[in-house]
BABA-342862 format. One record per residue (C-alpha): residue in one letter; z, y, x; residue number from 1. Coordinates in steps of 0.25 Angstrom, whole numbers, plus 2048, in hexadecimal, padded with zeros to 3 digits. Example, Ala and Ser with C-alpha at 12.3 -4.5 7.8 and 13.67 -1.06 7.14 Angstrom:
<recs>
<rec resn="a" pz="81F" py="7EE" px="831" resi="1"/>
<rec resn="s" pz="81D" py="7FC" px="837" resi="2"/>
</recs>
This chain:
<recs>
<rec resn="m" pz="3E7" py="A4C" px="47F" resi="1"/>
<rec resn="g" pz="3EA" py="A46" px="48C" resi="2"/>
<rec resn="s" pz="3E4" py="A4A" px="499" resi="3"/>
<rec resn="c" pz="3DA" py="A43" px="4A3" resi="4"/>
<rec resn="g" pz="3D5" py="A45" px="4B1" resi="5"/>
<rec resn="r" pz="3D2" py="A3F" px="4BE" resi="6"/>
<rec resn="i" pz="3D8" py="A40" px="4CC" resi="7"/>
<rec resn="l" pz="3CF" py="A3D" px="4D8" resi="8"/>
<rec resn="c" pz="3D6" py="A33" px="4E1" resi="9"/>
<rec resn="t" pz="3D4" py="A25" px="4E7" resi="10"/>
<rec resn="i" pz="3DC" py="A19" px="4E8" resi="11"/>
<rec resn="h" pz="3E1" py="A1E" px="4F6" resi="12"/>
<rec resn="d" pz="3E7" py="A2A" px="4EF" resi="13"/>
<rec resn="v" pz="3EE" py="A23" px="4E4" resi="14"/>
<rec resn="n" pz="3ED" py="A14" px="4E0" resi="15"/>
<rec resn="l" pz="3F1" py="A13" px="4D1" resi="16"/>
<rec resn="a" pz="3F3" py="A04" px="4D1" resi="17"/>
<rec resn="a" pz="3FC" py="A05" px="4DD" resi="18"/>
<rec resn="v" pz="404" py="A11" px="4D9" resi="19"/>
<rec resn="l" pz="407" py="A0F" px="4CB" resi="20"/>
<rec resn="k" pz="40B" py="A01" px="4CB" resi="21"/>
<rec resn="s" pz="413" py="A00" px="4D8" resi="22"/>
<rec resn="g" pz="421" py="A03" px="4D3" resi="23"/>
<rec resn="q" pz="421" py="A12" px="4D4" resi="24"/>
<rec resn="s" pz="41E" py="A15" px="4C5" resi="25"/>
<rec resn="f" pz="420" py="A0B" px="4BA" resi="26"/>
<rec resn="r" pz="419" py="A12" px="4AE" resi="27"/>
<rec resn="w" pz="40A" py="A0F" px="4B1" resi="28"/>
<rec resn="v" pz="402" py="A04" px="4AA" resi="29"/>
<rec resn="r" pz="3F5" py="9FF" px="4AF" resi="30"/>
<rec resn="l" pz="3EB" py="9FB" px="4A4" resi="31"/>
<rec resn="p" pz="3E0" py="9F1" px="4A5" resi="32"/>
<rec resn="s" pz="3D6" py="9FD" px="4A5" resi="33"/>
<rec resn="e" pz="3DC" py="A01" px="4B3" resi="34"/>
<rec resn="e" pz="3E3" py="A0D" px="4AD" resi="35"/>
<rec resn="w" pz="3F1" py="A11" px="4B0" resi="36"/>
<rec resn="v" pz="3F9" py="A16" px="4A4" resi="37"/>
<rec resn="g" pz="407" py="A1C" px="4A6" resi="38"/>
<rec resn="p" pz="410" py="A28" px="4A1" resi="39"/>
<rec resn="l" pz="412" py="A34" px="4AA" resi="40"/>
<rec resn="g" pz="41A" py="A3F" px="4A5" resi="41"/>
<rec resn="r" pz="417" py="A41" px="497" resi="42"/>
<rec resn="h" pz="409" py="A3B" px="497" resi="43"/>
<rec resn="v" pz="403" py="A2D" px="498" resi="44"/>
<rec resn="w" pz="3F9" py="A2D" px="4A3" resi="45"/>
<rec resn="i" pz="3ED" py="A23" px="4A5" resi="46"/>
<rec resn="l" pz="3E7" py="A22" px="4B3" resi="47"/>
<rec resn="r" pz="3DB" py="A1B" px="4B8" resi="48"/>
<rec resn="q" pz="3D7" py="A1A" px="4C7" resi="49"/>
<rec resn="d" pz="3CA" py="A18" px="4CD" resi="50"/>
<rec resn="e" pz="3C4" py="A19" px="4DB" resi="51"/>
<rec resn="s" pz="3C3" py="A28" px="4DB" resi="52"/>
<rec resn="g" pz="3CF" py="A2D" px="4D2" resi="53"/>
<rec resn="i" pz="3D9" py="A2B" px="4C7" resi="54"/>
<rec resn="t" pz="3D5" py="A2F" px="4B8" resi="55"/>
<rec resn="f" pz="3E1" py="A33" px="4B0" resi="56"/>
<rec resn="r" pz="3E3" py="A36" px="4A1" resi="57"/>
<rec resn="t" pz="3EF" py="A38" px="499" resi="58"/>
<rec resn="l" pz="3F2" py="A34" px="48A" resi="59"/>
<rec resn="p" pz="3F4" py="A3F" px="480" resi="60"/>
<rec resn="p" pz="403" py="A43" px="482" resi="61"/>
<rec resn="p" pz="40D" py="A42" px="476" resi="62"/>
<rec resn="k" pz="40D" py="A4E" px="46D" resi="63"/>
<rec resn="s" pz="419" py="A54" px="474" resi="64"/>
<rec resn="e" pz="412" py="A55" px="481" resi="65"/>
<rec resn="a" pz="407" py="A5E" px="486" resi="66"/>
<rec resn="s" pz="3FA" py="A58" px="48C" resi="67"/>
<rec resn="l" pz="3F7" py="A58" px="49B" resi="68"/>
<rec resn="d" pz="3EA" py="A5F" px="49F" resi="69"/>
<rec resn="e" pz="3E2" py="A59" px="4AA" resi="70"/>
<rec resn="g" pz="3E7" py="A62" px="4B5" resi="71"/>
<rec resn="k" pz="3F6" py="A5F" px="4B2" resi="72"/>
<rec resn="a" pz="3F3" py="A51" px="4B0" resi="73"/>
<rec resn="r" pz="3EC" py="A50" px="4BE" resi="74"/>
<rec resn="c" pz="3F8" py="A58" px="4C4" resi="75"/>
<rec resn="f" pz="402" py="A4E" px="4BE" resi="76"/>
<rec resn="l" pz="3FB" py="A42" px="4C3" resi="77"/>
<rec resn="e" pz="3F9" py="A48" px="4D1" resi="78"/>
<rec resn="d" pz="408" py="A4B" px="4D2" resi="79"/>
<rec resn="y" pz="40B" py="A3D" px="4CC" resi="80"/>
<rec resn="f" pz="403" py="A36" px="4D7" resi="81"/>
<rec resn="q" pz="406" py="A40" px="4E2" resi="82"/>
<rec resn="l" pz="3F7" py="A42" px="4E5" resi="83"/>
<rec resn="g" pz="3FA" py="A4E" px="4EE" resi="84"/>
<rec resn="v" pz="3FF" py="A44" px="4F8" resi="85"/>
<rec resn="n" pz="3F4" py="A3F" px="501" resi="86"/>
<rec resn="l" pz="3F6" py="A30" px="501" resi="87"/>
<rec resn="r" pz="3EB" py="A2C" px="509" resi="88"/>
<rec resn="e" pz="3F0" py="A34" px="515" resi="89"/>
<rec resn="l" pz="3FE" py="A2E" px="513" resi="90"/>
<rec resn="y" pz="3F8" py="A20" px="513" resi="91"/>
<rec resn="s" pz="3F1" py="A23" px="520" resi="92"/>
<rec resn="c" pz="3FD" py="A28" px="527" resi="93"/>
<rec resn="w" pz="406" py="A1D" px="522" resi="94"/>
<rec resn="s" pz="3FB" py="A12" px="526" resi="95"/>
<rec resn="a" pz="3FB" py="A18" px="534" resi="96"/>
<rec resn="a" pz="40A" py="A18" px="535" resi="97"/>
<rec resn="d" pz="40C" py="A0A" px="52F" resi="98"/>
<rec resn="e" pz="404" py="9FD" px="530" resi="99"/>
<rec resn="a" pz="40B" py="9F7" px="523" resi="100"/>
<rec resn="f" pz="407" py="A04" px="51B" resi="101"/>
<rec resn="s" pz="3F9" py="A03" px="521" resi="102"/>
<rec resn="m" pz="3F7" py="9F5" px="51B" resi="103"/>
<rec resn="a" pz="3FD" py="9F9" px="50E" resi="104"/>
<rec resn="g" pz="3F6" py="A06" px="50C" resi="105"/>
<rec resn="r" pz="3E8" py="9FF" px="50E" resi="106"/>
<rec resn="r" pz="3EC" py="9F5" px="504" resi="107"/>
<rec resn="l" pz="3F1" py="9FF" px="4FA" resi="108"/>
<rec resn="p" pz="3EC" py="A0D" px="4FA" resi="109"/>
<rec resn="g" pz="3F0" py="A19" px="4F1" resi="110"/>
<rec resn="v" pz="3FF" py="A16" px="4EF" resi="111"/>
<rec resn="r" pz="406" py="A23" px="4ED" resi="112"/>
<rec resn="m" pz="413" py="A27" px="4E7" resi="113"/>
<rec resn="l" pz="414" py="A2C" px="4D9" resi="114"/>
<rec resn="r" pz="41C" py="A39" px="4D5" resi="115"/>
<rec resn="q" pz="423" py="A34" px="4C9" resi="116"/>
<rec resn="d" pz="42C" py="A3B" px="4BF" resi="117"/>
<rec resn="p" pz="43A" py="A39" px="4C5" resi="118"/>
<rec resn="v" pz="441" py="A35" px="4B8" resi="119"/>
<rec resn="e" pz="438" py="A2A" px="4B6" resi="120"/>
<rec resn="n" pz="437" py="A26" px="4C4" resi="121"/>
<rec resn="l" pz="447" py="A25" px="4C5" resi="122"/>
<rec resn="f" pz="449" py="A1D" px="4B9" resi="123"/>
<rec resn="c" pz="43D" py="A13" px="4BC" resi="124"/>
<rec resn="f" pz="443" py="A10" px="4C9" resi="125"/>
<rec resn="i" pz="451" py="A0E" px="4C3" resi="126"/>
<rec resn="c" pz="44A" py="A03" px="4BB" resi="127"/>
<rec resn="s" pz="444" py="9FE" px="4C8" resi="128"/>
<rec resn="s" pz="451" py="9F8" px="4CE" resi="129"/>
<rec resn="n" pz="450" py="9E9" px="4D1" resi="130"/>
<rec resn="n" pz="443" py="9E9" px="4C9" resi="131"/>
<rec resn="n" pz="434" py="9E7" px="4CB" resi="132"/>
<rec resn="i" pz="428" py="9F0" px="4C7" resi="133"/>
<rec resn="q" pz="425" py="9E8" px="4BA" resi="134"/>
<rec resn="r" pz="433" py="9E8" px="4B5" resi="135"/>
<rec resn="i" pz="435" py="9F7" px="4B8" resi="136"/>
<rec resn="t" pz="429" py="9FB" px="4B1" resi="137"/>
<rec resn="s" pz="42E" py="9F3" px="4A5" resi="138"/>
<rec resn="m" pz="43B" py="9FA" px="4A5" resi="139"/>
<rec resn="v" pz="435" py="A08" px="4A7" resi="140"/>
<rec resn="e" pz="42C" py="A05" px="49B" resi="141"/>
<rec resn="k" pz="438" py="A01" px="492" resi="142"/>
<rec resn="l" pz="43F" py="A0E" px="497" resi="143"/>
<rec resn="c" pz="434" py="A17" px="493" resi="144"/>
<rec resn="e" pz="431" py="A0F" px="486" resi="145"/>
<rec resn="r" pz="43F" py="A11" px="481" resi="146"/>
<rec resn="y" pz="442" py="A1F" px="486" resi="147"/>
<rec resn="g" pz="435" py="A26" px="489" resi="148"/>
<rec resn="e" pz="42C" py="A2D" px="47F" resi="149"/>
<rec resn="p" pz="41E" py="A27" px="47C" resi="150"/>
<rec resn="l" pz="413" py="A2F" px="483" resi="151"/>
<rec resn="g" pz="407" py="A27" px="47E" resi="152"/>
<rec resn="e" pz="400" py="A1A" px="47C" resi="153"/>
<rec resn="h" pz="3F5" py="A14" px="485" resi="154"/>
<rec resn="a" pz="3EF" py="A06" px="485" resi="155"/>
<rec resn="g" pz="3F9" py="A01" px="47A" resi="156"/>
<rec resn="r" pz="405" py="A06" px="482" resi="157"/>
<rec resn="t" pz="40E" py="A11" px="47F" resi="158"/>
<rec resn="f" pz="413" py="A1A" px="48B" resi="159"/>
<rec resn="h" pz="420" py="A21" px="48C" resi="160"/>
<rec resn="a" pz="426" py="A2D" px="494" resi="161"/>
<rec resn="f" pz="431" py="A29" px="49D" resi="162"/>
<rec resn="p" pz="43F" py="A2C" px="496" resi="163"/>
<rec resn="a" pz="446" py="A39" px="499" resi="164"/>
<rec resn="v" pz="453" py="A39" px="4A1" resi="165"/>
<rec resn="s" pz="45B" py="A3D" px="495" resi="166"/>
<rec resn="r" pz="456" py="A31" px="48D" resi="167"/>
<rec resn="l" pz="459" py="A27" px="497" resi="168"/>
<rec resn="a" pz="467" py="A2D" px="499" resi="169"/>
<rec resn="e" pz="46B" py="A2A" px="48A" resi="170"/>
<rec resn="p" pz="477" py="A21" px="489" resi="171"/>
<rec resn="a" pz="470" py="A16" px="482" resi="172"/>
<rec resn="v" pz="465" py="A14" px="48C" resi="173"/>
<rec resn="e" pz="46D" py="A0A" px="495" resi="174"/>
<rec resn="a" pz="46F" py="A00" px="48A" resi="175"/>
<rec resn="e" pz="461" py="A01" px="485" resi="176"/>
<rec resn="l" pz="45B" py="9FF" px="493" resi="177"/>
<rec resn="r" pz="464" py="9F3" px="495" resi="178"/>
<rec resn="a" pz="45E" py="9ED" px="488" resi="179"/>
<rec resn="l" pz="450" py="9F0" px="48D" resi="180"/>
<rec resn="g" pz="453" py="9E8" px="49A" resi="181"/>
<rec resn="f" pz="456" py="9F2" px="4A4" resi="182"/>
<rec resn="g" pz="463" py="9EB" px="4A8" resi="183"/>
<rec resn="y" pz="46C" py="9F3" px="4B2" resi="184"/>
<rec resn="r" pz="461" py="9FE" px="4B3" resi="185"/>
<rec resn="a" pz="464" py="A03" px="4A5" resi="186"/>
<rec resn="r" pz="471" py="A09" px="4AA" resi="187"/>
<rec resn="y" pz="46A" py="A0F" px="4B6" resi="188"/>
<rec resn="v" pz="45F" py="A16" px="4AD" resi="189"/>
<rec resn="r" pz="469" py="A1C" px="4A3" resi="190"/>
<rec resn="e" pz="474" py="A20" px="4AE" resi="191"/>
<rec resn="t" pz="469" py="A26" px="4B7" resi="192"/>
<rec resn="a" pz="463" py="A2E" px="4AB" resi="193"/>
<rec resn="h" pz="471" py="A33" px="4A8" resi="194"/>
<rec resn="q" pz="473" py="A38" px="4B6" resi="195"/>
<rec resn="v" pz="465" py="A3E" px="4B7" resi="196"/>
<rec resn="a" pz="467" py="A45" px="4AA" resi="197"/>
<rec resn="e" pz="474" py="A4B" px="4AF" resi="198"/>
<rec resn="r" pz="46E" py="A50" px="4BC" resi="199"/>
<rec resn="g" pz="463" py="A57" px="4B4" resi="200"/>
<rec resn="g" pz="459" py="A4D" px="4AF" resi="201"/>
<rec resn="a" pz="44B" py="A4C" px="4B4" resi="202"/>
<rec resn="g" pz="44B" py="A5A" px="4BA" resi="203"/>
<rec resn="w" pz="456" py="A55" px="4C4" resi="204"/>
<rec resn="l" pz="44E" py="A49" px="4C8" resi="205"/>
<rec resn="r" pz="441" py="A52" px="4CB" resi="206"/>
<rec resn="a" pz="44A" py="A5C" px="4D3" resi="207"/>
<rec resn="l" pz="44C" py="A51" px="4DD" resi="208"/>
<rec resn="r" pz="43E" py="A52" px="4E1" resi="209"/>
<rec resn="s" pz="442" py="A5F" px="4E9" resi="210"/>
<rec resn="v" pz="44E" py="A59" px="4F1" resi="211"/>
<rec resn="p" pz="44E" py="A52" px="4FE" resi="212"/>
<rec resn="y" pz="44C" py="A43" px="4FD" resi="213"/>
<rec resn="a" pz="45B" py="A40" px="501" resi="214"/>
<rec resn="t" pz="460" py="A49" px="4F6" resi="215"/>
<rec resn="c" pz="456" py="A43" px="4EC" resi="216"/>
<rec resn="h" pz="459" py="A35" px="4EF" resi="217"/>
<rec resn="g" pz="468" py="A37" px="4EF" resi="218"/>
<rec resn="q" pz="468" py="A3E" px="4E1" resi="219"/>
<rec resn="l" pz="460" py="A32" px="4DC" resi="220"/>
<rec resn="r" pz="46A" py="A28" px="4E2" resi="221"/>
<rec resn="q" pz="475" py="A2E" px="4D9" resi="222"/>
<rec resn="l" pz="46E" py="A29" px="4CD" resi="223"/>
<rec resn="c" pz="473" py="A1C" px="4C6" resi="224"/>
<rec resn="g" pz="46A" py="A10" px="4CB" resi="225"/>
<rec resn="v" pz="463" py="A18" px="4D5" resi="226"/>
<rec resn="g" pz="464" py="A12" px="4E3" resi="227"/>
<rec resn="a" pz="45C" py="A15" px="4F0" resi="228"/>
<rec resn="k" pz="44F" py="A0F" px="4EC" resi="229"/>
<rec resn="v" pz="44E" py="A14" px="4DE" resi="230"/>
<rec resn="a" pz="452" py="A22" px="4E3" resi="231"/>
<rec resn="d" pz="447" py="A21" px="4EE" resi="232"/>
<rec resn="c" pz="43D" py="A1D" px="4E3" resi="233"/>
<rec resn="v" pz="440" py="A29" px="4DB" resi="234"/>
<rec resn="c" pz="440" py="A32" px="4E7" resi="235"/>
<rec resn="l" pz="432" py="A2D" px="4EC" resi="236"/>
<rec resn="m" pz="42B" py="A2B" px="4DE" resi="237"/>
<rec resn="s" pz="430" py="A38" px="4D6" resi="238"/>
<rec resn="l" pz="438" py="A41" px="4DF" resi="239"/>
<rec resn="d" pz="42E" py="A45" px="4EA" resi="240"/>
<rec resn="q" pz="435" py="A3D" px="4F5" resi="241"/>
<rec resn="p" pz="42A" py="A36" px="4FC" resi="242"/>
<rec resn="a" pz="433" py="A31" px="508" resi="243"/>
<rec resn="a" pz="43B" py="A29" px="4FF" resi="244"/>
<rec resn="v" pz="439" py="A1A" px="501" resi="245"/>
<rec resn="p" pz="43F" py="A11" px="4F6" resi="246"/>
<rec resn="v" pz="443" py="A04" px="4FD" resi="247"/>
<rec resn="d" pz="444" py="9F7" px="4F4" resi="248"/>
<rec resn="t" pz="444" py="9E9" px="4F9" resi="249"/>
<rec resn="h" pz="435" py="9E9" px="4F9" resi="250"/>
<rec resn="v" pz="434" py="9F5" px="502" resi="251"/>
<rec resn="h" pz="43F" py="9EF" px="50A" resi="252"/>
<rec resn="q" pz="437" py="9E3" px="50D" resi="253"/>
<rec resn="l" pz="42B" py="9EC" px="510" resi="254"/>
<rec resn="a" pz="433" py="9F3" px="51B" resi="255"/>
<rec resn="l" pz="438" py="9E6" px="521" resi="256"/>
<rec resn="r" pz="42A" py="9E0" px="522" resi="257"/>
<rec resn="h" pz="423" py="9EC" px="528" resi="258"/>
<rec resn="y" pz="42E" py="9F6" px="52E" resi="259"/>
<rec resn="l" pz="43C" py="9F1" px="52F" resi="260"/>
<rec resn="p" pz="43D" py="9E3" px="533" resi="261"/>
<rec resn="q" pz="44A" py="9E5" px="539" resi="262"/>
<rec resn="l" pz="450" py="9E6" px="52B" resi="263"/>
<rec resn="r" pz="44C" py="9D8" px="527" resi="264"/>
<rec resn="h" pz="45B" py="9D4" px="529" resi="265"/>
<rec resn="t" pz="45F" py="9DD" px="51D" resi="266"/>
<rec resn="k" pz="45E" py="9D4" px="511" resi="267"/>
<rec resn="t" pz="460" py="9DF" px="507" resi="268"/>
<rec resn="l" pz="45C" py="9ED" px="506" resi="269"/>
<rec resn="t" pz="468" py="9F5" px="509" resi="270"/>
<rec resn="d" pz="46A" py="A04" px="509" resi="271"/>
<rec resn="r" pz="468" py="A04" px="518" resi="272"/>
<rec resn="t" pz="45C" py="9FC" px="518" resi="273"/>
<rec resn="y" pz="456" py="A04" px="50D" resi="274"/>
<rec resn="r" pz="458" py="A11" px="515" resi="275"/>
<rec resn="q" pz="452" py="A0A" px="522" resi="276"/>
<rec resn="v" pz="445" py="A06" px="51A" resi="277"/>
<rec resn="a" pz="443" py="A13" px="513" resi="278"/>
<rec resn="d" pz="445" py="A1B" px="520" resi="279"/>
<rec resn="h" pz="43B" py="A12" px="527" resi="280"/>
<rec resn="f" pz="431" py="A15" px="51D" resi="281"/>
<rec resn="r" pz="433" py="A23" px="51F" resi="282"/>
<rec resn="l" pz="432" py="A22" px="52E" resi="283"/>
<rec resn="v" pz="425" py="A1B" px="52D" resi="284"/>
<rec resn="f" pz="41E" py="A22" px="521" resi="285"/>
<rec resn="g" pz="424" py="A30" px="521" resi="286"/>
<rec resn="e" pz="427" py="A3A" px="516" resi="287"/>
<rec resn="r" pz="41F" py="A32" px="50C" resi="288"/>
<rec resn="a" pz="425" py="A24" px="50F" resi="289"/>
<rec resn="g" pz="428" py="A21" px="501" resi="290"/>
<rec resn="w" pz="419" py="A22" px="4FE" resi="291"/>
<rec resn="a" pz="416" py="A18" px="50A" resi="292"/>
<rec resn="q" pz="421" py="A0F" px="505" resi="293"/>
<rec resn="a" pz="41A" py="A0E" px="4F7" resi="294"/>
<rec resn="v" pz="40D" py="A0A" px="4FD" resi="295"/>
<rec resn="l" pz="414" py="9FF" px="505" resi="296"/>
<rec resn="f" pz="41C" py="9FA" px="4F9" resi="297"/>
<rec resn="c" pz="410" py="9FA" px="4F0" resi="298"/>
<rec resn="g" pz="407" py="9F3" px="4FA" resi="299"/>
<rec resn="d" pz="411" py="9E8" px="4FB" resi="300"/>
<rec resn="l" pz="412" py="9E5" px="4EC" resi="301"/>
<rec resn="a" pz="40B" py="9D8" px="4E9" resi="302"/>
<rec resn="e" pz="403" py="9DE" px="4DD" resi="303"/>
<rec resn="f" pz="3FC" py="9E8" px="4E6" resi="304"/>
<rec resn="k" pz="3F9" py="9E0" px="4F2" resi="305"/>
<rec resn="k" pz="3EC" py="9DA" px="4EE" resi="306"/>
<rec resn="a" pz="3E7" py="9E6" px="4E5" resi="307"/>
<rec resn="a" pz="3EA" py="9EF" px="4F1" resi="308"/>
<rec resn="a" pz="3E3" py="9E7" px="4FB" resi="309"/>
<rec resn="d" pz="3D6" py="9E7" px="4F2" resi="310"/>
<rec resn="e" pz="3D7" py="9F6" px="4EF" resi="311"/>
<rec resn="a" pz="3DA" py="9FA" px="4FD" resi="312"/>
<rec resn="s" pz="3CF" py="9F2" px="504" resi="313"/>
<rec resn="g" pz="3C5" py="9FD" px="503" resi="314"/>
<rec resn="p" pz="3CE" py="A09" px="505" resi="315"/>
<rec resn="a" pz="3D4" py="A03" px="512" resi="316"/>
<rec resn="q" pz="3C9" py="A09" px="51A" resi="317"/>
<rec resn="e" pz="3CB" py="A17" px="514" resi="318"/>
<rec resn="s" pz="3D9" py="A16" px="517" resi="319"/>
<rec resn="a" pz="3D6" py="A14" px="526" resi="320"/>
<rec resn="s" pz="3CC" py="A1F" px="526" resi="321"/>
<rec resn="v" pz="3D7" py="A29" px="520" resi="322"/>
<rec resn="r" pz="3E1" py="A24" px="52A" resi="323"/>
<rec resn="q" pz="3D8" py="A28" px="536" resi="324"/>
<rec resn="t" pz="3D7" py="A36" px="531" resi="325"/>
<rec resn="v" pz="3E6" py="A39" px="52E" resi="326"/>
<rec resn="k" pz="3EF" py="A3E" px="539" resi="327"/>
<rec resn="c" pz="3FD" py="A39" px="537" resi="328"/>
<rec resn="p" pz="407" py="A3A" px="542" resi="329"/>
<rec resn="v" pz="40D" py="A2C" px="545" resi="330"/>
<rec resn="a" pz="418" py="A2A" px="54F" resi="331"/>
<rec resn="p" pz="416" py="A1E" px="558" resi="332"/>
<rec resn="a" pz="41B" py="A11" px="554" resi="333"/>
<rec resn="k" pz="426" py="A09" px="55C" resi="334"/>
<rec resn="t" pz="429" py="9FB" px="557" resi="335"/>
<rec resn="t" pz="428" py="9FC" px="548" resi="336"/>
<rec resn="p" pz="41B" py="9F7" px="541" resi="337"/>
<rec resn="s" pz="419" py="A05" px="53B" resi="338"/>
<rec resn="k" pz="418" py="A13" px="542" resi="339"/>
<rec resn="r" pz="420" py="A1F" px="53E" resi="340"/>
<rec resn="v" pz="418" py="A2A" px="537" resi="341"/>
<rec resn="r" pz="41B" py="A38" px="533" resi="342"/>
<rec resn="v" pz="412" py="A3C" px="527" resi="343"/>
<rec resn="t" pz="40F" py="A4A" px="529" resi="344"/>
<rec resn="a" pz="40F" py="A55" px="51E" resi="345"/>
<rec resn="a" pz="400" py="A56" px="520" resi="346"/>
<rec resn="v" pz="3FE" py="A48" px="51B" resi="347"/>
<rec resn="v" pz="408" py="A47" px="50F" resi="348"/>
<rec resn="g" pz="409" py="A56" px="50B" resi="349"/>
<rec resn="k" pz="416" py="A5D" px="50A" resi="350"/>
<rec resn="a" pz="421" py="A53" px="509" resi="351"/>
<rec resn="p" pz="42D" py="A55" px="500" resi="352"/>
<rec resn="d" pz="439" py="A5B" px="508" resi="353"/>
<rec resn="v" pz="442" py="A4F" px="50B" resi="354"/>
<rec resn="g" pz="44B" py="A57" px="514" resi="355"/>
<rec resn="g" pz="44F" py="A54" px="523" resi="356"/>
<rec resn="d" pz="449" py="A4E" px="52F" resi="357"/>
<rec resn="g" pz="445" py="A41" px="52B" resi="358"/>
<rec resn="p" pz="43B" py="A39" px="521" resi="359"/>
<rec resn="i" pz="445" py="A3B" px="516" resi="360"/>
<rec resn="g" pz="44D" py="A46" px="51C" resi="361"/>
<rec resn="r" pz="45C" py="A49" px="51D" resi="362"/>
<rec resn="t" pz="464" py="A54" px="517" resi="363"/>
<rec resn="a" pz="46C" py="A5C" px="520" resi="364"/>
<rec resn="a" pz="479" py="A57" px="519" resi="365"/>
<rec resn="a" pz="474" py="A48" px="51C" resi="366"/>
<rec resn="r" pz="471" py="A4C" px="52B" resi="367"/>
<rec resn="s" pz="47F" py="A52" px="52C" resi="368"/>
<rec resn="e" pz="486" py="A46" px="525" resi="369"/>
<rec resn="r" pz="47F" py="A3B" px="52D" resi="370"/>
<rec resn="g" pz="480" py="A42" px="53B" resi="371"/>
<rec resn="t" pz="478" py="A41" px="547" resi="372"/>
<rec resn="r" pz="477" py="A32" px="547" resi="373"/>
<rec resn="q" pz="46D" py="A32" px="53C" resi="374"/>
<rec resn="q" pz="465" py="A3E" px="542" resi="375"/>
<rec resn="k" pz="461" py="A34" px="54C" resi="376"/>
<rec resn="r" pz="45A" py="A2B" px="542" resi="377"/>
<rec resn="r" pz="44C" py="A2C" px="541" resi="378"/>
<rec resn="t" pz="44C" py="A2B" px="531" resi="379"/>
<rec resn="p" pz="457" py="A30" px="528" resi="380"/>
<rec resn="v" pz="45E" py="A27" px="51E" resi="381"/>
<rec resn="p" pz="45C" py="A2B" px="50F" resi="382"/>
<rec resn="r" pz="469" py="A2D" px="507" resi="383"/>
</recs>
């Protein structure tokens, strides 16, 4: 048997329509019935949101899998949506710190980061290179249908588990994926799987949750096909690094429009510009800058603009009232359109140890190597 239950929350706490289709995860399907269906772990989940909460149920698992009781299922979902993080207070602090966020937050409440499985997250974003959400979703579906185990069927569709690292590391995978239309990404998938398997498989990836951001990011960058943006996506979405800020051309344009107009002369997103944009987000939004960036990114997607405006027309008043009650220290603004904010531990809970003395921290070795010149900088540069 499957399990079922309900989590009490509002659209200000989690907005399924925005979170599940905004480019974090590529496994969820929205049905005409307004249900969301997707595989998580070894189970197929069916979610439905209304004004007061999210109702969930799981399909009966394969015979080899044990069923989840309601308590375990609830804990699983609460961890996946990171419901222990008070999103309303974060929105309030970020809105007080930044006018652009205030506008986006009113239009689109409830955008939070998922805490995904690191293996699935890594390989999905390897497929994201020079791609759009629709095509990434298609590629991930092909990957799971080809190499993943079937978990169950719902609404005429079969859902599969994400493939194991060992399966993706097999020699024939590259040629098979090229035949499926993966192009150059086929080699990245197979070689990265081989590298991860050599390092210890899924356990090695999960262990990166306990290391500082710079170490985590650096380890991921050693994998085939993993650049700065993909590494930051994985850091943020599955490895407990909320200060990681993925910067693609879309986020680059957001930064030029709202924060860093002096960079408009840069026609391409260079490594230096990438660091400048990411560091500025951390300066403005603090230790969960990656979460704030996700709201701005999602709010700027054309498909969400009209729906977000309709959904947020009523909640905007509530957001204003919350903002009046939350005390969030804000440094005075100078000449930039946004104010700098240090989001306190009381607001966000205990943040993961990112090390050092800045938004993403610096290791002692990095401080020694870079010397006193970089110690004068207000924000460090991730490596």
